C-alpha positions as CSV (number, residue, x, y, z in Angstrom):
1,X,-79.1,-163.0,-39.6
2,X,-75.4,-164.0,-39.6
3,X,-74.1,-165.4,-42.8
4,X,-71.8,-168.5,-42.9
5,X,-68.9,-166.3,-44.1
6,X,-69.4,-164.0,-41.1
7,X,-69.6,-166.9,-38.7
8,X,-66.4,-168.4,-40.2
9,X,-64.6,-165.0,-39.7
10,X,-65.8,-164.9,-36.2
11,X,-64.4,-168.4,-35.6
12,X,-61.1,-167.2,-36.9
13,X,-61.1,-164.3,-34.5
14,X,-61.8,-166.6,-31.6
15,X,-58.9,-168.8,-32.6
16,X,-56.5,-165.9,-32.8
17,X,-57.6,-164.5,-29.5
18,X,-57.1,-167.9,-27.9
19,X,-53.7,-168.4,-29.5
20,X,-52.3,-165.0,-28.7
21,X,-53.6,-164.6,-25.1
22,X,-52.8,-168.2,-24.1
23,X,-49.2,-168.1,-25.3
24,X,-48.1,-164.4,-25.0
25,X,-45.6,-164.2,-22.2
26,X,-44.4,-167.8,-22.5
27,X,-40.6,-168.1,-22.0
28,X,-39.0,-169.1,-25.3
29,X,-35.5,-169.5,-26.6
30,X,-34.1,-170.3,-30.0
31,X,-33.7,-173.9,-28.8
32,X,-37.4,-174.3,-27.6
33,X,-39.0,-172.3,-30.5
34,X,-39.8,-175.4,-32.7
35,X,-41.5,-177.3,-29.8
36,X,-43.5,-174.2,-28.9
37,X,-44.6,-173.7,-32.5
38,X,-45.9,-177.3,-32.5
39,X,-47.7,-176.9,-29.2
40,X,-49.4,-173.7,-30.2
41,X,-50.6,-175.1,-33.5
42,X,-51.8,-178.4,-32.0
43,X,-53.6,-176.6,-29.2
44,X,-55.5,-174.3,-31.5
45,X,-56.2,-177.1,-34.0
46,X,-58.3,-178.8,-31.3
47,X,-60.9,-176.1,-31.6
48,X,-64.0,-176.6,-33.7
49,X,-63.8,-175.5,-37.4
50,X,-60.0,-175.1,-37.3
51,X,-58.5,-177.0,-40.2
52,X,-54.8,-176.0,-39.9
53,X,-52.5,-173.6,-38.0
54,X,-49.0,-172.7,-39.0
55,X,-46.9,-170.9,-36.4
56,X,-43.4,-169.6,-37.3
57,X,-41.3,-168.2,-34.4
58,X,-38.3,-166.2,-35.6
59,X,-35.4,-167.8,-33.9
60,X,-32.9,-165.2,-35.1
61,X,-35.0,-162.4,-33.5
62,X,-35.3,-164.5,-30.3
63,X,-31.5,-164.9,-30.1
64,X,-31.0,-161.1,-30.7
65,X,-33.4,-160.2,-27.9
66,X,-32.6,-162.9,-25.4
67,X,-31.6,-161.9,-21.9
68,X,-28.6,-163.2,-19.9
69,X,-30.5,-166.5,-19.4
70,X,-31.0,-167.1,-23.1
71,X,-34.7,-166.5,-23.4
72,X,-37.4,-163.9,-23.9
73,X,-41.1,-163.7,-23.4
74,X,-43.1,-164.5,-26.5
75,X,-44.9,-161.6,-28.1
76,X,-46.3,-161.0,-31.6
77,X,-43.1,-159.5,-32.8
78,X,-41.4,-162.9,-32.7
79,X,-44.0,-164.8,-34.6
80,X,-46.1,-165.1,-37.8
81,X,-49.2,-167.3,-37.8
82,X,-51.5,-168.5,-40.6
83,X,-54.8,-170.4,-40.0
84,X,-57.3,-172.1,-42.1
85,X,-60.9,-172.1,-40.7
86,X,-63.7,-174.0,-42.4
87,X,-67.4,-173.4,-41.4
88,X,-70.3,-174.8,-43.4
89,X,-68.3,-174.9,-46.6
90,X,-66.8,-171.4,-46.2
91,X,-63.0,-171.3,-45.9
92,X,-61.3,-168.4,-44.2
93,X,-57.5,-168.0,-44.5
94,X,-56.0,-165.7,-41.9
95,X,-52.6,-164.4,-40.9
96,X,-51.0,-162.6,-38.1
97,X,-48.0,-160.3,-39.0
98,X,-46.5,-157.2,-37.5
99,X,-47.8,-153.9,-38.8
100,X,-46.4,-150.7,-37.4
101,X,-45.3,-152.5,-34.2
102,X,-48.6,-154.2,-33.7
103,X,-49.4,-157.9,-34.2
104,X,-52.2,-157.5,-36.8
105,X,-54.5,-160.5,-37.1
106,X,-56.7,-160.5,-40.1
107,X,-58.6,-162.6,-42.7
108,X,-56.6,-162.8,-46.0
109,X,-59.2,-164.7,-48.0
110,X,-62.8,-165.8,-47.6
111,X,-64.1,-168.4,-50.1
């Protein structure tokens, strides 16, 4: 039998998979970062049990990596994400940060 906490963590994983694989590769520049942050958060917040999403795209890192046309493809190295998932009274707080060159997505707290 799956517990409510396990189900809530599963839901968090689904949201991260959706966010990352839907938006990775999106062309982004320092000028478009804020609108992409909002679009990503709003898209994922549509999913069941997702209470909030905060996406922070590092505009300085984008500018440093931009090609001659002023943009790069979005990858985990340019963003940090926090989510709050709520399932049957269980709250899961999650984050995505870089760890050893890899975008690590993990639960931070389960209440």
